[in-house]
C-alpha positions as CSV (number, residue, x, y, z in Angstrom):
1,X,21.1,1.3,-25.8
2,X,19.7,-0.6,-28.7
3,X,16.2,-1.9,-29.4
4,X,17.4,-5.4,-28.7
5,X,18.6,-4.4,-25.2
6,X,15.1,-3.2,-24.1
7,X,12.6,-5.0,-26.3
8,X,12.6,-8.8,-26.1
9,X,10.3,-11.5,-27.2
10,X,8.7,-11.9,-23.8
11,X,7.8,-8.3,-23.0
12,X,7.3,-7.1,-26.6
13,X,5.4,-9.8,-28.6
14,X,5.3,-9.4,-32.3
15,X,1.5,-9.0,-32.1
16,X,1.9,-5.5,-30.5
17,X,1.2,-2.5,-32.6
18,X,4.1,-0.1,-33.4
19,X,2.6,2.5,-31.1
20,X,2.3,0.0,-28.2
21,X,5.9,-1.1,-28.7
22,X,7.1,2.5,-28.7
23,X,5.0,3.2,-25.6
24,X,6.5,0.3,-23.7
25,X,10.0,1.0,-24.8
26,X,10.0,4.7,-23.8
27,X,8.2,3.9,-20.6
28,X,10.9,1.3,-19.7
29,X,13.7,3.8,-20.6
30,X,12.1,6.3,-18.2
31,X,11.7,3.7,-15.5
32,X,15.3,2.5,-15.6
33,X,16.4,6.2,-15.9
34,X,18.1,5.7,-19.3
35,X,15.9,8.8,-20.0
36,X,16.3,10.9,-16.8
37,X,14.0,13.8,-15.7
38,X,14.2,16.6,-18.1
39,X,15.5,14.4,-20.9
40,X,14.3,15.7,-24.3
41,X,12.5,13.1,-26.3
42,X,13.4,13.5,-30.0
43,X,10.7,11.7,-31.9
44,X,12.9,11.1,-35.0
45,X,15.7,9.6,-33.0
46,X,13.3,7.2,-31.2
47,X,11.7,6.3,-34.4
48,X,15.1,5.4,-35.9
49,X,16.0,3.4,-32.8
50,X,12.7,1.4,-33.1
51,X,12.9,1.2,-36.9
52,X,9.5,2.8,-37.3
53,X,7.9,6.0,-38.5
54,X,7.4,9.1,-36.2
55,X,3.6,8.5,-36.2
56,X,3.5,5.7,-33.6
57,X,6.2,7.4,-31.5
58,X,4.0,10.5,-31.4
59,X,1.1,8.4,-30.3
60,X,3.2,6.8,-27.6
61,X,4.4,10.2,-26.3
62,X,0.7,11.3,-26.0
63,X,-0.1,8.3,-23.9
64,X,3.0,8.9,-21.7
65,X,1.9,12.5,-21.2
66,X,-1.5,11.3,-20.0
67,X,0.3,9.0,-17.6
68,X,2.2,12.0,-16.2
69,X,5.6,10.6,-17.2
70,X,6.2,13.1,-20.0
71,X,5.5,16.8,-20.4
72,X,5.1,18.7,-23.7
73,X,6.0,22.4,-24.1
74,X,5.2,24.4,-27.1
75,X,8.4,25.3,-29.1
76,X,10.4,22.9,-26.9
77,X,8.8,19.5,-27.4
78,X,8.4,16.5,-25.2
79,X,10.5,15.9,-22.1
80,X,10.6,13.4,-19.4
81,X,8.7,14.9,-16.5
82,X,10.6,16.5,-13.6
83,X,10.4,15.1,-10.1
84,X,8.3,16.8,-7.4
85,X,7.2,15.6,-4.0
86,X,3.5,15.9,-4.6
87,X,3.7,13.6,-7.6
88,X,5.6,11.0,-5.5
89,X,2.9,11.1,-2.8
90,X,0.1,10.8,-5.3
91,X,1.7,7.8,-7.0
92,X,2.3,6.1,-3.7
93,X,-1.3,6.7,-2.7
94,X,-2.4,5.3,-6.1
95,X,-0.2,2.2,-5.7
96,X,-1.6,1.6,-2.3
97,X,-5.2,1.5,-3.6
98,X,-4.4,-0.3,-6.9
99,X,-2.2,-3.0,-5.4
100,X,-4.7,-3.6,-2.6
101,X,-7.5,-4.2,-5.1
102,X,-5.3,-6.3,-7.5
103,X,-4.1,-8.5,-4.6
104,X,-7.7,-9.0,-3.4
105,X,-8.9,-10.0,-6.8
106,X,-6.0,-12.4,-7.2
107,X,-6.8,-14.3,-4.0
108,X,-8.8,-17.1,-5.4
109,X,-6.2,-17.8,-8.0
110,X,-3.2,-18.0,-5.7
111,X,-1.8,-21.4,-5.0
112,X,0.7,-22.6,-2.4
113,X,3.5,-22.4,-5.0
114,X,2.8,-18.6,-5.3
115,X,2.8,-18.1,-1.5
116,X,6.0,-20.1,-1.1
117,X,7.7,-18.0,-3.8
118,X,6.6,-14.8,-2.0
119,X,7.9,-16.3,1.3
120,X,11.3,-16.9,-0.3
121,X,11.5,-13.4,-1.7
122,X,10.6,-11.9,1.7
123,X,13.3,-14.0,3.4
124,X,15.8,-12.6,0.9
125,X,14.6,-9.2,1.9
126,X,15.0,-10.1,5.6
127,X,18.6,-11.2,4.9
128,X,19.3,-7.8,3.4
129,X,18.5,-6.0,6.7
130,X,21.9,-6.9,8.1
131,X,23.8,-5.4,5.3
132,X,21.2,-3.1,3.8
133,X,21.1,-2.4,0.0
134,X,18.1,-0.1,-0.6
135,X,18.1,-0.6,-4.4
136,X,18.0,-4.4,-4.2
137,X,15.5,-4.3,-1.3
138,X,13.2,-2.1,-3.5
139,X,13.5,-4.5,-6.4
140,X,12.7,-7.5,-4.2
141,X,9.8,-5.5,-2.7
142,X,8.2,-5.1,-6.1
143,X,8.9,-8.7,-6.9
144,X,7.1,-9.8,-3.7
145,X,4.0,-7.7,-4.4
146,X,3.9,-8.8,-8.1
147,X,3.9,-12.4,-7.0
148,X,0.8,-11.8,-5.0
149,X,-1.2,-9.9,-7.6
150,X,0.1,-11.2,-10.9
151,X,-2.9,-13.6,-11.1
152,X,-5.4,-10.8,-10.9
153,X,-7.9,-11.5,-13.7
154,X,-8.5,-7.7,-14.3
155,X,-5.9,-6.9,-16.9
156,X,-6.7,-3.2,-16.8
157,X,-6.1,-3.1,-13.1
158,X,-2.8,-5.0,-13.6
159,X,-1.6,-2.5,-16.2
160,X,-2.5,0.5,-14.0
161,X,-0.3,-0.9,-11.2
162,X,2.5,-1.2,-13.7
163,X,2.1,2.4,-14.8
164,X,2.3,3.7,-11.3
165,X,5.3,1.5,-10.5
166,X,7.1,3.0,-13.5
167,X,6.2,6.5,-12.3
168,X,7.6,5.7,-8.9
169,X,10.8,4.4,-10.4
170,X,11.1,7.6,-12.3
171,X,10.5,9.7,-9.1
172,X,12.6,7.7,-6.7
173,X,15.3,5.0,-7.1
174,X,14.3,3.7,-3.7
175,X,12.2,5.1,-1.0
176,X,14.1,2.9,1.4
177,X,17.2,5.0,0.7
178,X,15.5,7.8,2.6
179,X,13.8,5.6,5.3
180,X,16.0,2.5,5.8
181,X,14.4,2.0,9.2
182,X,11.1,1.3,7.4
183,X,12.6,-1.9,5.9
184,X,12.2,-4.1,9.0
185,X,8.5,-3.1,9.4
186,X,7.9,-3.8,5.7
187,X,9.3,-7.3,5.9
188,X,7.2,-8.0,9.0
189,X,4.1,-6.7,7.3
190,X,4.8,-9.0,4.3
191,X,4.8,-11.9,6.6
192,X,1.5,-10.9,8.1
193,X,-0.1,-10.5,4.6
194,X,1.0,-14.0,3.7
195,X,-0.3,-15.4,7.0
196,X,-3.7,-13.8,6.4
197,X,-3.9,-15.2,2.9
198,X,-3.1,-18.7,4.2
199,X,-5.7,-18.2,6.9
200,X,-8.2,-17.4,4.1
201,X,-8.9,-13.9,5.3
202,X,-11.6,-12.1,3.3
203,X,-10.8,-10.2,0.2
204,X,-11.8,-7.0,1.9
205,X,-9.4,-7.6,4.8
206,X,-6.5,-8.4,2.4
207,X,-7.2,-5.3,0.3
208,X,-7.2,-3.1,3.5
209,X,-4.0,-4.6,4.9
210,X,-2.1,-4.3,1.6
211,X,-3.3,-0.7,1.2
212,X,-2.3,0.2,4.7
213,X,1.1,-1.5,4.2
214,X,1.9,0.7,1.2
215,X,0.5,3.8,3.0
216,X,2.7,3.2,6.0
217,X,5.8,3.4,3.7
218,X,4.6,6.7,2.4
219,X,3.9,8.0,5.9
220,X,7.4,7.1,7.0
221,X,8.9,8.9,4.0
222,X,6.8,12.0,4.6
223,X,7.8,12.0,8.3
224,X,11.4,11.8,7.4
225,X,11.1,14.6,4.9
226,X,9.4,16.8,7.5
227,X,12.2,16.2,10.0
228,X,14.8,17.0,7.4
229,X,13.1,20.3,6.5
230,X,12.7,21.2,10.2
231,X,16.4,20.5,10.8
232,X,17.4,22.7,7.9
233,X,15.2,25.6,9.1
234,X,16.5,25.2,12.7
235,X,20.1,25.1,11.4
236,X,19.5,28.3,9.4
237,X,18.2,30.1,12.5
238,X,21.2,29.0,14.5
239,X,23.6,30.2,11.9
240,X,21.9,33.6,11.7
241,X,22.0,33.9,15.5
242,X,25.7,33.0,15.6
243,X,26.4,35.6,13.0
244,X,24.9,38.3,15.2
245,X,27.0,37.3,18.2
């Protein structure tokens, strides 16, 4: 990968500081799993890739550590954080709250063009249900939600959603790979969200519905994980019993 592959004029304007550019570049590499969990982040190599000194890279690494995407061990250095179930659940909970708030704040700035775009994305998601592609479904799901909250005037809130999205991408390629049965409900809930926005529902109701929509996906995943664990335990008991017979 080269700098040109990941840093373009649209996402990395020249006005950004070197530290901010490094931060966004590394974060993107983590999100698209160019840097996988456990990957060692060598500051000198990254600085060379970005044609900068080590100082802004070090600053970027500290920010990513604060975001929970990077860990730092003495005598080892910086590594991409490993995956764990509790981090995934916490990020999903954070996305539910943040997206709900961002969508609510964006309501008065949304036009029919935005809603039509979101409708079209949701229909593409519905079309995927017949021949399910969880990775593409997840990409469109993010695109759908981004269409609804991208006009949120609170830039800090918008950036916090982006951070949690990146964290989720690091933790899971696609939740829908584990709970494909959740996809139908997700599409139907998207349609309901759009209907409520068109009906001029209150910001409080929209925030609650979006938050519950995200929380339902997490609940489906956790239920599936619990069933998988229960099956493994049961299978282990059966195997031991068969060994005694």
